[in-house]
C-alpha positions in Angstrom: 168.5 -204.5 51.8 166.8 -207.9 51.8 163.9 -206.5 53.9 163.4 -203.8 51.5 163.0 -206.3 48.4 160.7 -208.5 50.5 158.4 -205.6 51.2 158.4 -204.8 47.5 157.9 -208.4 46.4 154.9 -208.5 49.1 153.5 -205.2 47.3 153.9 -206.4 44.0 152.2 -209.5 45.0 149.3 -207.1 46.7 148.6 -205.3 43.6 148.9 -208.5 41.2 146.9 -210.7 43.3 143.4 -209.2 43.1 143.8 -208.4 39.4 144.7 -212.1 39.0 141.7 -213.2 40.8 139.4 -210.6 38.7 140.8 -212.0 35.7 139.9 -215.7 36.7 136.6 -215.0 37.6 135.8 -212.9 34.2 137.5 -215.9 32.2 135.1 -218.4 34.1 132.2 -216.4 33.3 133.1 -215.9 29.6 133.8 -219.6 29.5 130.3 -220.6 30.9 128.1 -218.5 28.7 127.5 -220.6 26.0 126.5 -223.6 28.2 124.1 -221.1 30.4 122.7 -220.5 27.0 121.9 -223.8 26.1 120.7 -224.6 29.7 118.3 -221.6 29.8 116.7 -223.2 26.3 115.9 -226.3 28.1 114.4 -224.4 31.0 112.4 -222.8 28.6 111.1 -225.4 26.6 110.3 -227.0 29.7 108.5 -224.3 30.7 106.5 -224.2 27.8 105.5 -228.1 28.1 104.3 -227.3 31.5 102.0 -224.6 30.3 100.7 -227.1 27.9 100.0 -229.7 29.9 98.1 -227.2 32.2 95.7 -226.4 29.2 95.5 -230.3 28.6 94.4 -231.0 32.2 91.9 -227.8 32.0 90.0 -228.9 29.2 90.1 -232.4 30.7 88.4 -230.9 33.6 85.9 -228.9 32.0 85.2 -231.4 28.8 85.5 -234.7 30.2 88.2 -235.5 27.7 91.8 -234.5 26.5 91.9 -232.0 23.5 92.7 -234.2 20.2 95.5 -231.9 19.3 97.6 -228.5 20.1 95.4 -226.4 17.6 92.3 -227.5 19.5 93.9 -225.7 22.7 94.8 -222.6 20.5 91.4 -222.1 19.3 89.1 -222.9 22.5 91.4 -221.8 25.3 93.7 -219.1 23.8 97.4 -221.5 24.1 100.0 -219.4 22.0 101.7 -221.5 20.3 105.6 -220.3 18.8 106.2 -222.6 16.1 109.3 -220.1 15.2 111.2 -220.9 18.6 109.6 -224.6 19.3 108.7 -227.9 18.0 105.8 -229.3 19.6 105.2 -233.2 19.8 101.5 -233.8 21.1 100.5 -237.2 21.0 96.8 -237.8 21.7 96.2 -241.8 22.2 92.6 -241.6 23.3 90.3 -239.3 24.6 90.4 -240.5 28.5 94.2 -241.3 28.6 96.8 -238.3 29.3 98.4 -237.5 25.8 102.4 -237.5 25.4 103.5 -233.8 25.4 107.3 -232.9 24.4 108.4 -229.6 23.4 111.9 -229.1 22.0 113.8 -225.7 21.3 114.5 -225.3 17.4 117.8 -223.7 18.5 118.7 -227.2 20.3 116.8 -229.3 17.8 120.3 -231.1 17.1 121.3 -231.9 20.4 118.3 -232.6 22.4 115.5 -230.9 24.4 
């Protein structure tokens, strides 16, 4: 009789354990989704910033000076700016000094880049 109880417990554990593991994995994914969204916003803003930097360098290579502003790049080089999603900071100190470029996601304006 004791052997039968032991076998029943093992069967019950072998049925419950996979369900518990699946539940734990699903719970971990659900909990991590909001931070994944924030991180991907940072990554996208960084990618936009890198793209702008490439346009700036291309302008310098072709014209011998850095562009005075992002509007110049949009007009003359076809840069597309999404003002609805991003806030752009572009500070051109002089025509021969690389400008400061920063891009912030509008959803993340309060917390950072």
